[in-house]
C-alpha positions in Angstrom: 0.1 -0.1 -0.1 1.4 3.4 -0.9 2.4 5.3 2.0 1.0 8.5 0.4 -2.6 8.1 -1.2 -3.8 10.6 -3.6 -7.3 11.9 -3.4 -8.6 9.4 -0.9 -12.2 8.6 -0.4 -13.8 10.8 1.9 -10.9 13.5 1.9 -11.7 16.9 0.7 -10.5 18.1 -2.8 -6.9 19.1 -2.9 -5.7 17.0 0.1 -3.5 14.1 0.3 -3.5 11.2 3.0 -0.4 10.3 4.7 -0.2 7.2 6.8 2.7 6.9 9.4 3.9 4.1 11.8 5.0 5.8 14.9 7.3 4.4 17.6 7.5 5.1 21.2 3.7 5.6 22.4 2.9 4.1 25.6 -0.7 5.4 26.2 -3.1 7.3 24.7 -2.3 10.4 26.0 0.6 10.1 23.7 -2.0 9.7 21.0 -3.5 13.0 22.4 -0.4 14.7 22.3 0.4 13.6 18.9 -3.0 14.6 17.5 -2.8 18.1 19.3 0.8 18.7 17.7 -0.1 17.7 14.3 -3.3 19.6 14.1 -1.5 23.0 15.0 0.5 22.5 11.7 -1.0 25.0 9.3 -2.5 22.8 6.3 -3.4 19.9 8.3 -7.0 19.0 8.1 -7.8 15.7 10.1 -5.7 13.7 12.2 -6.5 10.0 13.4 -4.0 8.5 16.0 -4.4 4.7 16.6 -2.6 3.8 20.0 -3.4 0.1 19.7 -1.4 -0.2 16.4 1.0 2.8 16.6 -0.2 4.6 13.5 -1.3 8.1 12.6 -3.4 9.1 9.3 -3.3 12.5 8.5 -5.1 14.6 5.8 -3.5 17.6 4.8 -2.9 20.1 2.1 0.4 19.6 0.4 0.7 23.1 -1.1 0.6 24.4 2.6 2.3 21.9 4.7 4.8 19.1 3.6 5.1 15.5 4.5 8.5 16.1 5.9 7.0 18.8 8.3 4.5 16.6 9.7 7.2 13.7 10.3 9.6 16.1 11.8 6.8 17.5 14.3 6.6 13.8 15.4 10.4 13.4 15.7 10.5 16.7 17.6 7.8 15.2 20.2 10.4 12.4 20.6 8.8 9.4 18.6 10.3 7.5 15.7 8.7 7.3 12.3 8.8 4.7 10.0 7.2 3.4 6.9 3.8 1.8 7.5 4.6 -0.9 4.6 7.7 -2.1 6.5 6.7 -4.6 9.4 8.9 -4.9 12.2 10.5 -8.3 12.5 9.9 -10.4 15.6 13.9 -9.9 16.3 13.2 -6.0 16.0 10.5 -6.4 18.6 12.3 -8.4 20.8 15.3 -6.0 20.8 13.0 -3.2 21.8 11.8 -5.2 24.5 15.3 -6.0 25.6 16.3 -2.6 25.7 13.4 -1.2 27.6 13.6 -4.1 30.1 17.4 -3.6 30.6 16.7 0.2 31.5 14.2 -0.8 34.0 16.5 -3.4 35.7 19.1 -0.7 36.0 16.9 1.7 37.3 15.1 -0.6 39.6 18.7 -2.1 41.1 19.8 1.6 41.7 16.3 2.2 43.3 16.6 -0.8 45.6 20.1 0.0 46.9 19.2 3.8 47.6 15.9 2.8 49.4 18.1 0.3 51.7 20.7 3.2 52.1 17.9 5.7 53.1 16.2 3.1 55.6 19.5 2.8 57.2 20.1 6.2 57.5 16.7 7.0 58.8 17.4 4.4 61.7 20.7 5.8 62.4 22.5 2.5 61.5 24.4 4.5 58.8 25.8 7.9 59.1 25.4 10.4 56.3 29.0 10.7 54.7 30.0 13.1 51.9 31.0 10.3 49.8 27.5 8.5 50.2 25.8 11.8 49.1 27.8 12.2 46.0 27.4 8.5 45.0 23.8 9.2 45.2 24.2 12.3 43.1 26.1 10.1 40.4 23.6 7.2 40.5 20.6 9.6 40.2 22.1 11.6 37.4 23.0 8.3 35.5 19.3 7.0 35.9 17.4 10.4 35.1 19.6 11.9 32.6 20.8 8.5 30.6 18.5 5.9 31.4 15.5 8.0 31.2 16.9 10.2 28.6 13.8 9.5 26.1 11.6 10.8 28.8 13.3 14.0 28.9 13.2 14.4 25.1 9.6 13.7 25.2 9.2 16.2 27.9 11.2 18.8 26.2 9.1 18.2 22.9 5.8 18.5 24.5 6.7 21.4 26.6 8.0 23.7 23.9 4.7 23.1 21.9 2.7 24.0 25.0 1.4 20.5 25.7 1.4 19.2 29.1 1.4 15.4 29.4 2.9 12.7 31.9 6.4 13.1 30.4 6.2 16.8 31.7 4.6 16.1 35.0 7.6 13.5 35.7 10.4 15.7 34.3 9.3 18.4 36.4 8.9 16.7 39.6 12.3 14.8 39.2 14.1 18.1 38.3 12.6 19.9 41.3 14.0 16.7 43.6 17.3 17.0 42.0 17.6 20.5 42.4 16.7 20.1 46.1 19.0 17.5 46.5 21.9 19.9 44.9 20.8 22.6 47.1 21.4 20.4 50.2 24.5 18.7 48.6 28.0 19.7 50.3 30.9 20.4 48.2 33.9 18.4 49.0 37.2 20.5 50.0 35.0 23.4 50.9 33.2 24.6 53.8 30.0 24.6 52.1 27.5 21.8 53.8 24.4 22.7 51.6 21.2 24.4 52.8 19.7 22.9 56.0 16.2 21.2 55.6 17.2 19.7 51.8 18.4 16.1 52.7 20.1 15.4 49.5 20.2 11.6 49.7 16.4 11.6 50.1 15.8 13.9 47.2 18.2 11.9 44.9 16.2 8.9 46.0 13.1 10.7 44.8 14.6 11.3 41.4 15.3 7.5 41.1 12.2 6.4 42.4 10.1 8.4 39.9 12.1 7.5 37.1 12.1 3.8 37.9 7.9 4.1 38.5 7.7 5.7 35.0 10.0 3.2 33.2 8.0 0.4 35.0 4.8 1.9 33.7 6.3 2.2 30.2 7.6 -1.3 30.0 4.3 -3.0 31.4 2.3 -1.0 28.8 4.7 -2.0 26.2 4.4 -5.6 27.0 0.7 -5.4 27.4 0.2 -4.0 24.1 2.9 -5.4 21.8 1.6 -7.3 18.9 3.3 -8.9 15.7 1.8 -6.4 13.1 2.3 -8.2 10.1 -1.1 -8.6 9.2 -0.9 -7.2 5.7 2.2 -9.3 4.9 0.6 -12.4 6.0 -2.3 -11.5 3.7 -0.6 -10.8 0.8 1.6 -14.1 1.3 -1.6 -15.9 0.6 -1.0 -15.1 -3.0 1.2 -17.4 -4.8 4.6 -15.7 -6.0 4.4 -17.0 -9.4 1.6 -18.1 -11.9 1.5 -20.5 -14.9 0.9 -18.5 -17.8 -0.5 -20.0 -20.9 1.1 -18.1 -24.0 1.1 -19.1 -27.8 0.1 -22.6 -26.7 3.1 -23.1 -24.5 2.9 -23.2 -20.3 5.5 -20.9 -18.7 5.7 -19.9 -14.8 6.2 -16.2 -14.2 6.3 -14.1 -11.3 2.9 -12.9 -10.0 4.1 -9.1 -10.7 4.4 -9.8 -14.6 1.1 -11.3 -15.0 -1.4 -9.0 -17.2 -5.0 -8.6 -17.5 -6.2 -10.9 -20.2 -3.7 -13.4 -19.8 -4.5 -17.0 -19.6 -3.6 -19.0 -16.3 -3.6 -22.9 -15.7 -4.4 -23.9 -12.0 -4.1 -27.6 -11.4 -5.8 -29.6 -8.3 -4.7 -28.7 -5.2 -3.1 -25.4 -6.2 -4.0 -22.2 -4.6 -5.5 -19.5 -7.2 -3.0 -16.7 -8.0 -5.2 -14.1 -9.7 -8.5 -13.0 -9.9 -10.1 -14.1 -13.2 -12.9 -15.8 -15.3 -12.8 -19.6 -15.8 -12.6 -20.4 -19.6 -12.0 -24.1 -19.5 -12.4 -26.8 -17.1 -14.4 -27.8 -14.2 -13.5 -28.0 -10.2 -14.8 -27.4 -7.0 -12.9 -24.2 -5.3 -12.5 -23.7 -1.7 -13.1 -19.9 -1.1 -13.7 -20.0 2.7 -10.4 -18.3 3.4 -11.4 -15.4 1.5 -15.3 -15.0 1.3 -16.3 -17.1 4.3 -18.2 -19.5 2.4 -17.7 -23.0 4.1 -18.9 -25.2 1.3 -16.7 -25.5 -1.8 -18.2 -23.8 -5.1 -18.2 -25.8 -8.2 -16.6 -23.5 -11.1 -16.8 -24.0 -14.8 -16.6 -21.6 -17.7 -17.9 -18.3 -17.1 -17.6 -18.5 -13.5 -15.0 -16.2 -11.7 -12.5 -17.3 -9.1 -10.6 -15.2 -6.5 -7.0 -15.0 -5.8 -6.1 -16.8 -2.7 -8.7 -19.4 -2.9 -7.7 -23.1 -3.4 -8.4 -25.4 -6.5 -9.4 -28.7 -5.3 -10.6 -31.3 -7.8 -10.0 -30.4 -11.5 -7.8 -28.1 -13.5 -8.9 -24.9 -14.6 -7.8 -22.3 -17.4 -8.5 -18.8 -16.2 -8.2 -15.5 -18.0 -7.0 -12.8 -15.8 -9.4 -9.8 -15.0 -7.5 -7.9 -12.1 -4.0 -7.6 -11.2 -2.0 -5.3 -8.8 -4.0 -3.0 -6.5 -7.1 -4.2 -8.0 -7.1 -7.6 -7.1 -9.1 -8.8 -4.2 -6.3 -9.6 -1.7 -4.7 -6.3 -2.4 -8.1 -4.6 -1.6 -8.5 -6.4 1.5 -5.1 -5.2 2.5 -6.1 -1.5 1.8 -9.2 -1.7 3.8 -7.3 -3.6 6.7 -4.5 -0.6 6.6 -7.2 2.2 6.6 -9.3 0.5 9.2 -6.5 0.6 11.3 -5.8 4.3 11.1 -9.4 5.0 11.2 -10.1 3.0 14.4 -11.9 5.2 17.1 -9.5 6.6 19.2 -10.1 5.9 22.7 -9.1 8.2 25.6 -8.3 6.1 28.7 -9.5 7.3 32.1 -6.0 7.8 33.3 -5.1 9.9 30.4 -8.5 12.1 30.6 -7.6 12.8 34.2 -3.9 13.8 33.6 -4.7 16.1 30.9 -6.4 18.3 33.8 -4.0 17.0 36.6 -0.7 18.2 35.2 -1.2 21.7 34.5 -2.9 21.9 38.0 -0.2 20.4 39.7 2.5 22.8 38.0 0.1 25.7 39.0 0.1 24.9 42.6 3.9 24.4 42.8 4.4 27.8 41.2 1.6 29.4 43.6 3.1 27.8 46.6 6.6 29.3 45.8 4.9 32.8 45.1 3.0 32.4 48.3 6.2 32.0 50.6 8.1 34.9 48.8 5.2 37.6 48.3 3.1 37.4 51.2 5.8 37.8 54.0 7.0 41.0 51.5 3.3 42.2 51.8 3.3 41.8 55.8 6.7 43.6 55.9 8.8 40.6 56.6 11.7 39.2 54.7 10.7 36.6 51.9 10.9 32.8 53.0 13.2 31.7 50.0 14.0 28.6 51.5 10.7 27.4 52.7 9.2 28.7 49.1 11.7 26.5 47.3 11.0 23.7 49.7 7.3 23.8 49.2 7.6 24.1 45.3 10.0 21.1 45.2 8.0 19.1 47.6 4.6 19.9 45.6 6.3 18.8 42.5 7.7 15.4 44.1 4.2 14.6 45.7 2.4 15.7 42.6 3.8 12.8 40.6 1.5 10.1 41.1 3.7 7.0 41.7 1.1 4.6 42.0 -0.7 6.1 39.0 2.0 4.3 36.9 1.1 1.1 38.1 -2.6 1.6 38.6 -3.5 0.8 35.0 -1.1 -1.7 34.2 -1.4 -3.8 37.4 -5.3 -4.0 36.8 -4.3 -5.2 33.0 -1.9 -7.8 34.3 -4.4 -9.5 36.8 -7.2 -9.4 34.1 -4.9 -10.5 31.3 -3.6 -13.5 33.6 -7.2 -14.5 34.5 -8.2 -14.2 30.9 -5.5 -16.4 29.6 -6.4 -18.9 32.2 -9.8 -19.2 30.4 -8.2 -19.3 26.9 -8.4 -15.6 26.1 -5.7 -13.6 25.1 -6.1 -9.8 25.6 -3.8 -8.1 23.2 -4.7 -4.5 23.5 -4.8 -2.5 27.0 -7.6 -0.4 25.8 -9.6 -3.3 25.2 -10.2 -3.8 28.9 -11.7 -0.4 29.3 -13.9 -0.3 26.1 -15.3 -3.9 26.6 -17.5 -2.5 29.4 -19.0 0.1 26.9 -19.9 -2.3 24.1 -23.4 -2.0 23.1 -23.5 -3.8 19.6 -21.5 -7.0 19.2 -21.4 -8.2 15.5 -20.5 -11.7 14.8 -19.2 -13.3 11.6 -21.2 -16.6 10.8 -18.7 -19.0 9.3 -16.5 -20.1 11.8 -17.6 -18.1 14.7 -21.1 -19.2 15.4 -20.6 -22.2 13.3 -17.8 -24.9 13.1 -16.3 -23.4 10.0 -16.4 -26.6 7.9 -19.0 -29.0 6.2 -20.7 -31.5 8.3 -23.4 -34.0 8.0 -26.5 -32.6 10.1 -28.9 -35.1 8.9 -29.6 -38.5 7.1 -32.8 -39.1 5.8 -33.6 -42.8 4.5 -36.0 -43.6 1.8 -38.4 -46.1 2.9 -36.5 -49.5 2.0 -33.5 -48.5 3.9 -32.3 -47.4 7.2 -30.2 -44.5 8.0 -27.0 -46.5 8.9 -27.1 -48.1 5.4 -27.5 -44.9 3.5 -24.6 -43.4 5.3 -22.5 -46.4 4.8 -23.0 -47.0 1.4 -22.5 -43.1 0.8 -19.2 -43.0 2.6 -17.8 -46.3 1.0 -18.5 -44.8 -2.3 -17.0 -41.4 -1.4 -13.9 -42.7 0.5 -11.7 -42.4 -2.5 -12.5 -38.7 -3.1 -10.9 -35.5 -1.7 -13.8 -33.2 -2.2 -14.8 -31.5 1.2 -18.6 -32.7 1.0 -17.1 -36.3 0.4 -14.8 -35.8 3.3 -17.6 -34.7 5.4 -19.5 -37.7 4.6 -16.7 -40.0 5.5 -15.9 -38.6 8.7 -19.4 -38.9 9.9 -19.6 -42.5 9.2 -16.1 -42.9 10.8 -17.6 -41.0 13.9 -20.5 -43.5 14.0 -17.8 -46.6 13.7 -19.4 -47.6 10.6 -17.4 -50.0 8.7 -16.5 -48.8 5.1 -16.1 -50.9 2.0 -14.0 -50.6 -1.0 -15.6 -48.9 -4.0 -14.4 -50.5 -7.0 -14.6 -49.1 -9.8 -14.6 -45.7 -8.7 -15.3 -42.3 -10.9 -15.8 -38.9 -10.0 -18.1 -36.8 -11.9 -17.2 -33.1 -12.3 -19.8 -30.8 -11.0 -22.0 -33.7 -10.4 -21.2 -36.2 -7.9 -19.2 -39.6 -7.9 -20.3 -43.0 -8.7 -18.8 -46.6 -7.7 -19.6 -50.2 -6.8 -19.8 -51.1 -3.3 -20.5 -54.6 -2.2 -21.4 -55.4 -5.5 -24.1 -52.9 -6.0 -23.9 -49.5 -8.0 -23.9 -46.5 -5.8 -24.6 -42.9 -7.5 -24.1 -39.7 -5.1 -24.8 -36.4 -6.2 -27.2 -33.6 -7.2 -30.8 -34.0 -8.2 -29.7 -33.1 -11.8 -27.4 -35.8 -11.9 -29.8 -38.5 -10.7 -32.5 -37.6 -12.7 -30.2 -37.7 -16.0 -29.2 -41.3 -14.8 -32.7 -42.5 -14.6 -33.3 -42.2 -10.9 -36.7 -41.3 -9.6 -36.3 -38.6 -7.3 -40.0 -37.5 -6.9 -40.3 -38.7 -3.4 -37.3 -36.6 -2.4 -38.7 -33.2 -3.4 -40.4 -32.5 -0.1 -37.3 -33.1 1.8 -35.0 -31.2 -0.7 -37.2 -28.0 -0.3 -37.2 -28.4 3.4 -33.4 -28.5 3.5 -32.9 -25.7 0.7 -35.1 -23.5 3.2 -32.8 -24.2 6.1 -29.7 -23.2 4.0 -28.2 -26.7 3.7 -26.7 -28.6 0.7 -28.6 -31.9 0.0 -26.9 -34.9 -1.4 -29.0 -37.7 -3.0 -27.7 -41.3 -2.7 -29.2 -44.0 -4.9 -28.3 -47.5 -4.7 -28.8 -50.0 -7.5 -30.8 -47.4 -9.5 -33.0 -46.7 -6.6 -33.2 -43.6 -4.4 -31.8 -44.8 -1.0 -32.1 -41.6 1.0 -30.6 -37.9 1.3 -27.8 -36.6 3.1 -28.1 -33.2 4.5 -24.5 -31.3 4.9 -24.3 -27.7 6.3 -21.8 -25.6 8.3 -23.0 -26.7 11.8 -23.7 -24.3 14.4 -21.4 -24.6 17.5 -23.1 -26.4 20.5 -22.7 -23.2 22.8 -23.5 -20.6 20.2 -27.2 -20.1 21.2 -26.7 -20.1 25.0 -23.7 -17.2 24.3 -26.3 -15.5 22.3 -28.6 -15.6 24.8 -26.1 -14.2 27.5 -25.0 -11.6 25.5 -28.4 -10.1 24.9 -29.0 -10.4 28.7 -26.0 -8.0 29.2 -27.8 -5.5 27.3 -26.0 -5.9 24.0 -27.4 -6.2 20.7 -26.3 -9.1 18.7 -25.9 -8.6 14.9 -24.8 -11.3 12.2 -22.8 -10.0 9.3 -21.8 -12.6 6.7 -20.7 -13.1 3.2 -22.9 -16.3 2.7 -26.2 -16.3 0.9 -29.3 -14.9 2.4 -31.0 -17.9 3.2 -28.2 -19.6 4.8 -27.4 -16.8 6.8 -31.3 -16.3 8.0 -31.4 -20.2 8.9 -28.5 -19.8 11.2 -29.5 -16.6 12.6 -32.9 -18.1 13.7 -31.1 -21.0 15.1 -29.2 -19.1 17.5 -31.8 -16.3 18.2 -30.2 -13.2 16.3 -32.7 -11.0 14.6 -30.3 -8.3 12.8 -28.7 -10.1 10.0 -27.0 -8.8 6.9 -25.9 -11.3 4.2 -23.6 -11.2 1.1 -21.7 -8.6 2.7 -18.1 -8.2 1.1 -14.9 -7.5 3.2 -14.7 -3.9 2.7 -18.4 -3.4 3.3 -18.0 -5.5 6.7 -15.9 -2.7 7.9 -18.2 0.0 6.5 -21.3 -1.4 8.4 -19.1 -1.6 11.7 -18.3 2.3 11.0 -22.1 2.9 10.4 -22.9 1.4 13.7 -20.1 3.5 15.5 -21.3 6.8 13.8 -23.3 8.2 16.7 -20.7 6.9 19.4 -21.9 3.4 19.9 -19.3 1.3 21.0 -19.2 -2.0 18.6 -17.1 -5.1 19.0 -16.5 -7.5 16.1 -16.2 -11.4 16.4 -14.7 -13.2 13.6 -12.2 -15.8 12.2 -11.5 -15.2 8.5 -9.7 -13.2 6.1 -12.8 -11.3 5.2 -13.3 -10.3 8.6 -10.0 -8.5 9.0 -11.0 -4.9 8.2 -14.0 -5.1 10.4 -11.7 -6.7 13.2 -9.5 -3.7 12.7 -12.4 -1.3 12.4 -14.3 -2.2 15.6 -13.8 -0.8 18.9 -12.8 -4.3 20.1 -11.7 -6.8 17.6 -12.3 -10.3 19.0 -10.9 -13.1 16.9 -11.4 -16.8 17.2 -7.9 -18.5 17.8 -8.7 -21.4 15.2 -9.1 -18.8 12.6 -6.7 -17.2 10.0 -3.4 -15.5 11.0 -4.7 -12.3 9.3 -8.0 -12.3 11.7 -5.8 -13.1 14.6 -3.2 -10.3 13.9 -6.1 -7.5 13.4 -7.7 -8.2 16.6 -7.5 -6.7 20.1 -8.7 -10.1 21.8 -8.3 -13.7 20.8 -10.2 -16.7 21.9 -7.8 -19.7 22.1 -9.9 -22.8 20.3 -13.6 -22.5 19.4 -15.3 -21.9 22.4 -17.6 -19.0 21.7 -18.7 -18.5 25.2 -15.5 -17.0 26.0 -16.7 -13.9 24.5 -18.8 -13.5 27.6 -16.0 -14.0 29.9 -13.9 -11.5 28.0 -16.7 -9.0 28.6 -16.7 -9.7 32.2 -12.9 -9.7 32.9 -12.8 -6.4 30.8 -15.6 -4.8 32.9 -14.3 -5.9 36.3 -10.6 -4.9 35.2 -11.7 -1.4 34.6 -13.6 -1.2 37.6 -10.4 -2.2 39.4 -8.3 0.5 37.6 -10.8 3.4 38.5 -10.4 2.1 42.1 -6.8 2.1 41.9 -6.7 6.0 40.5 -9.2 6.7 43.3 -6.6 5.6 45.9 -3.6 6.9 44.1 -5.1 10.3 43.6 -6.3 10.4 47.3 -2.9 10.2 48.5 -1.4 12.5 46.2 -4.1 15.2 46.7 -3.5 14.9 50.6 0.2 15.1 50.0 0.2 18.1 47.8 -2.0 19.9 50.1 0.3 19.2 52.9 3.3 19.9 50.4 2.3 23.7 49.9 3.0 24.5 53.6 6.7 24.0 53.0 6.9 21.8 56.2 6.6 18.3 54.6 9.7 16.3 54.7 10.8 14.1 51.6 10.2 11.1 53.8 6.8 11.5 54.1 6.7 11.8 50.5 8.2 8.4 50.3 5.8 7.1 52.8 2.9 8.2 50.8 4.5 6.8 47.8 5.0 3.4 49.3 1.4 3.7 50.8 -0.4 4.4 47.8 1.5 1.5 45.6 0.7 -0.9 48.4 -2.9 -0.1 48.3 -2.9 -0.2 44.8 -1.2 -3.8 44.6 -3.6 -5.2 47.2 -6.5 -3.7 45.2 -5.4 -5.1 42.1 -5.1 -8.6 42.7 -7.8 -9.1 45.2 -11.6 -9.8 44.4 -13.3 -11.6 41.7 -13.1 -10.9 38.0 -15.8 -13.4 36.8 -19.4 -13.5 38.1 -20.3 -16.4 40.3 -22.9 -18.9 38.9 -26.5 -18.0 39.3 -29.0 -19.7 41.4 -30.9 -21.2 38.4 -27.7 -22.3 36.9 -26.8 -24.1 40.4 -30.4 -25.8 40.4 -30.2 -26.9 36.9 -26.9 -28.5 37.2 -27.8 -30.2 40.5 -30.9 -31.6 38.4 -28.5 -32.9 35.9 -26.4 -34.7 38.3 -29.4 -36.4 39.8 -30.4 -37.5 36.5 -29.5 -41.5 36.1 -28.6 -43.0 32.7 -31.0 -45.3 31.0 -30.4 -49.0 31.1 -29.8 -49.3 27.6 -27.2 -46.2 27.8 -25.4 -47.9 30.7 -25.2 -51.2 28.9 -23.7 -49.8 25.6 -21.3 -47.9 27.6 -20.3 -50.9 29.6 -19.7 -53.0 26.7 -17.4 -50.5 25.1 -15.4 -50.3 28.2 -13.0 -52.4 30.0 -14.6 -54.5 32.7 -14.3 -53.5 36.3 -14.9 -55.0 39.5 -17.9 -53.5 41.5 -17.3 -50.5 43.1 -14.4 -49.4 41.2 -14.6 -46.8 38.3 -13.9 -47.1 34.8 -11.2 -45.4 33.1 -11.9 -43.3 30.2 -9.5 -41.2 27.7 -11.1 -38.6 25.4 -9.3 -37.2 22.8 -9.8 -33.4 22.4 -7.8 -31.8 19.6 -9.0 -28.1 20.6 -7.2 -27.8 23.9 -4.6 -25.3 23.6 -3.9 -23.9 27.2 -4.3 -24.1 31.0 -7.5 -22.3 30.8 -9.0 -25.0 28.4 -7.7 -27.5 31.0 -9.5 -25.9 33.8 -12.8 -25.4 31.9 -12.9 -29.1 31.2 -12.2 -30.1 34.7 -14.6 -27.8 35.9 -17.7 -28.7 33.8 -16.8 -32.7 34.5 -16.2 -32.0 38.3 -19.7 -31.2 38.5 -21.3 -34.3 36.9 -22.5 -36.9 39.4 -20.5 -40.2 38.6 -17.4 -38.7 37.9 -14.1 -39.1 39.6 -10.7 -38.0 39.1 -9.9 -35.8 35.8 -6.8 -34.8 34.3 -6.8 -32.8 31.1 -3.4 -32.4 29.4 -3.3 -29.7 26.7 0.1 -30.8 25.6 -1.2 -34.5 24.7 -4.8 -33.1 23.5 -6.3 -35.8 25.9 -8.7 -36.0 28.9 -8.4 -38.7 31.4 -11.6 -39.5 33.2 -12.5 -41.8 36.0 -16.3 -42.6 36.2 -18.9 -45.1 37.4 -21.0 -46.6 34.4 -23.9 -47.0 36.6 -24.1 -43.2 37.6 -23.2 -41.6 34.2 -23.1 -42.7 30.6 -20.3 -42.4 28.1 -22.3 -39.8 25.8 -22.9 -37.6 28.7 -19.3 -37.2 29.7 -18.9 -36.2 25.8 -21.7 -33.9 25.8 -20.2 -32.0 28.9 -17.0 -31.5 27.1 -18.6 -30.5 23.6 -21.0 -28.0 25.5 -17.9 -25.9 26.0 -17.5 -25.9 22.1 -14.7 -28.6 22.2 -14.7 -31.4 19.8 -14.3 -34.9 21.0 -12.5 -36.8 18.0 -12.3 -40.5 19.6 -13.2 -42.2 23.0 -11.6 -45.3 24.1 -10.9 -47.1 27.4 -7.5 -46.0 29.4 -5.2 -48.9 29.6 -3.4 -49.7 33.0 -0.8 -47.2 32.4 -3.2 -44.3 31.5 -5.2 -44.5 34.7 -6.2 -40.9 36.1 -3.4 -39.7 38.1 
């Protein structure tokens, strides 16, 4: 994407758009400072700053202000500037983190040493010697002017533009402490012992502590917010680097950048489609799920369009190129993602909103205290109290810097992020914690979010002479040689039901129609109604079922055995087990659920009705999804978007909070603020509660921090407050913030109705038939001893998954010891077959959104630990 985009949509005539990647931002107060500074440049029309992605989008008049001037303004504030097209490598990001961590460790080590020395001096265990004072001077000078030099640069850059921010406040307080320390420091080899009342070691300690707290706050913020911003590169990597072009009857492989509109490109089975174009020859099923969200592959033939990045599956296609370069589908999605990044609504965090007024107020109080003790005595006819005036001003600035404030937000985020991670939720953006509580609309993609994201057999309807198992067995046996996704869905369904498959010989795939083969001596034909009718099979009895399945948005496959209709297999993208309950919980929280999908209208409506969503938009393109989100945000409403596909990336970026399903694509994950590990949709509700509670903790922390500082500043204006008390107040406020941050619950307890329902479920016994089936499939055990079961659960990825599964099984009567292992993707369960059935254990696990792939008895070496 070009760094400067001419005549952008939505820009005024005569303006250019400049997109800039900014390094060094630590909070949204930085974003506010950047916005102010750039807006003051003549010729700048509009500025958008995204703290989450460290980007700025500036609309300006090039005849009045240059691109260089705008970048120089940013550099003057102390920030770094780089090309948004150049993504930082993992090594570069690690180097930045390592540099900040090392600075913090140096400062923290000095702070600890000085604190110990000060305590020893306060308790008269260590005498204050001149060499100790000048050692403290050397250490504080190094920490403040070298380790914290970037803070000084940013403070100077903001102050000379009339902007007050946290860097200005820290620098004013630290310099005031430094001056106070110098006033009280003796000069070696002279008779000068410093001014009385300015204990130098204490004041040098204040300088070190202030700088260390500020570095800690910045490092934690960086760690919470750091993400691999490689979404566009990963998106464009989906496009193959070469294409097989047919020119003058010969095939030649050339670089994708050399392909021109009108070229013919040959695409073989299993290859990615390298270009956007129109099929001129061949038939094939093309999987477009990654780019359009459609889970069912589309049959393509002459005249149909194909999209670059999708996967050709069954046949060879000859495609005439229709779009290349910036006009291609993937390039357009990349552009939408980049624009959404820069246009994402800015969020002013509570801390920064308070600091906007707090900083100038503290500076004004310090100046007022100094003038009071100088001017008032003169008015009263006495000599000015210069020492007391200086002491008051210095102490006000020292007390004015809220040390706990630097930890108030990060600590709440660390606690919330830790609890979220335990439940399989990764909070990638600090701002997400604040905004989640304000969400009023939650937009959800369909495929892979509400549904499983892959074709599955959802119903088998046999004809009068056949049983359901026979239909599925014949179909799966005939389809077993095929690699078509619908065929794999049928085979997997038969395998899940432990139906033995028989060889299909001979076997033939019919392009665009289905398959035929001979199974157990009988001819089996599987495919569309058109194919079966053409082969003379009477399908009239199936019309009613076909119409019903079509109305539900399902794909119906007909099965004929020996020329006679045997049954119908309905295939669809199945709704996740926890989807309906999750949607109900979202609505109960006062959040309106909305579904946006690229799927067909009928399919979208059917799924929405099944899960209880009334507001549905279907056939929505990737760029349109972001536009829909933007329209919902137009009146200031906070909007969350939940998705997993490439076509969701622009909307995930545009939303106030983007929530990606961790089983989705890299581009979706990298565009999001929150990641849900695995496929459990109910984690969305957990993320909401954790975000809301964490924000409440932050507010409480700020109240505590500012209460200490307000009282301290008021006392400091008297000029009588000793720096020791400043340190005591600092320690007390930090301790209070620590205790508050890590105490209390972040998730609500279970409601009474939920506890009653669980108790009823535990009291429910299995039927004799169920118990017999389970006992027959498990190893025999002596009376009174439990059976041991191993479930293979491929979706377990973290400790949170393990905990969720163990919790839900522990609440079931008849279940003994449980051990979930995310590394082995297995769950070992001890249970009593006369109290709970095998299928009930499986249902308990699948109710969380996990898939149980296979069940078997545990051997003696696999008993539950």
